C-alpha positions, 0 to 999 in steps of 0.5 A: 397197180394197187391204189396204194402204190400210186399215192405220190408224195407224202409230206408229213408236217410237223406238229407245231412249225406253223404255230411258232412261226405264225402271228401268236394272239394275232394269229386267225384262221385264215392266216394259218390256212394261207401257211397250210396252202404255203405246204401244199404248193409244194405238190404233196398229194397225200398231207400227214397233219402231225398231232402229238406226241402222241399225248398232247395235241393240237386240236379239241380233245376230250382224250388227250391234253392239248397243246396249251395247257403245260408247253410254256413251263415244260419248255422253261424247265427243259431249256434252262440258261441263255436258250430260255428267253428264245424257246419260251417266246416260241412257246408262248407264241405257239399257246396264243396262236392255238387258243386263239384258234380254239377261241374262234371255234376251230383248230389247227387239224380242223382248218388242216383238213379244210385246206386239203379239201379245196385242193383235193388232197387227202389227209391222214393224222399223224402222231409220233410215236414215244416223242421226246422232243422234251427229252426227259420232261417230255411226260409233264406235257400231258395230264395222262403222263404227270397223273402216271410218270411210273408207266413211263420207258425207264430212262426216257422222257415218254410214256410205255405202251406195254402198260396197259394204262397207256395202251388203252390211252392211245387207242382212245387218242387213235379212235377219237380222231378217226371218229371226230374228224374228216380225216383219210386214215392214220399215220404211226410216226415211229420215226421221231425217236428211237423208245418205241416200248420197253423191251422191244424185242420181247414187247414188238407184240404189244406194238403189233397188237396196237396196229392191228388193233388200229386196222380194226377200229379203221375199218369199223369207223369207214364202214359207220361213216360209209367210206372206203378204207380208211389208210393206215401208214406207218414210218419205220426204220431205215431197214428191217433188221440189221445190227446195231450200229450200222452206218448210212451215208448222212446218218448217224448209227446211233439214232438209226435202229432197224425196225426190229430194234424199234419193236416194228414188226413190219413183216408181221404188218405187211403179211396180215395186211394191216398197214396201207403205206410203208415209209422207212426213214432214218432219223433226221439225216444228212443227204443222201440219207436214205433208207433201204428202200429194197429191202421193203419192196422186195419184203411187199411184193405184190401185195396192195401195200405202197413203199415211200420212204422218206427223204430229207432235204438237209445237206451236210455242208449247210451246217456250216455258217454260209453266209449269204450277204457275202456271196456273189450271185454266181455263187449263191446260184451253184450253191442252189443247184448244188443242193437241188442235185443232192435232193433230186438224187436222194429221191432218184435213188429211192425210186432205182431202189423200187419205191413207189413214190417219196415220202417227205418230213418236216420240209415245212419249216422252209414254206413257213419262214419263207412266207413269214421272210416275205410278211416281216422281212426277216433277215436270215444268213445262215444258208439253212435260214435263208431264202436259198435254202427255202426256195430251193427245198419248196422247189424239188418238191413239187418233182418228187412225184416221179423219176421223170419230173426229178429229171426235169428238175435238174435241167432248171436254172435258179434265177438270182438277183444280187442276193435275190433269189427265186427258181422259175415258175 
């Protein structure tokens, strides 16, 4: 079996959640590395560290704007009214934290690499391709966007890689990180948002050229560093060419277009063997929320390309305001087992469809907020902000490596004492 089909579990770590949950102006390199350790305790074999949108970025760069520069201003403008104080405080915490790391001569990417090297975990530089996390204002987070507001996709908050200047700037970002940091490759996350390029049915060739140029750049960088092939991974739509409006259990047809409708010519990328792993994914689904893995497995065939569908840990019923203090230990135990079973069954479905392994996205919040609860004694009562949720999510992550491990996970019993809870070591 080829190495790309044996990568294991790929965890995509959110771009800024460690900065949000960190100690702000008191943040140290040691704390940041410890928080990375909480994520790695979940058993990831590859850490896809989210680094930028793709601009701004959370590391020192001569090409992109750093995360701190416009964050507070743009955040306050994006969430006015009642939410503004909370989100602005979070933005200030992030800015204080990243500046503290810069002053110490390091940054989140460098510390992530160091933590992963200590544990023998591969680390790839992941970018949200055309993210709109700050909605219509996202382009204002970077100096490049502010200098070229007319280079945006119409009616979107992101820039258009079909514009030559945008394309060149992005290639410069990817080249810099590969050459200046000791990463094991790059991941293009085309699944954080939905507008990857203008007129995607026509301009899919632009994104294919970007994948092709990045493959060439990674090969040249690997040769210059005396390394073997650097990974190029892609997070893509939940199907190859399902018609618009297709519904998936747990998904939302408004934000789950096919690869074709996103402008992602995955068949060409596979045919030319430009990519090493493909991670089909829905956009923030509720469980089961799995993509059509079998389509991608059939497309790849026996090529040296792995298929790692994304599994999200969010139960549909977890949106309810479930008050942990009002629940008995038996109710908490049953809830944890239900959540565990839904995650395991979703992952098992992916394996039944031929997956080589599982990828995860934004499971990191549980690890970090769980650490924060322990550090600060924070009280969180709704289920998705509670220890039963966090500890179930973290526990199951350790078993995603194979169907056999998931079956073993389903046999475990949670340990609940009052409202405290844990899973067996």
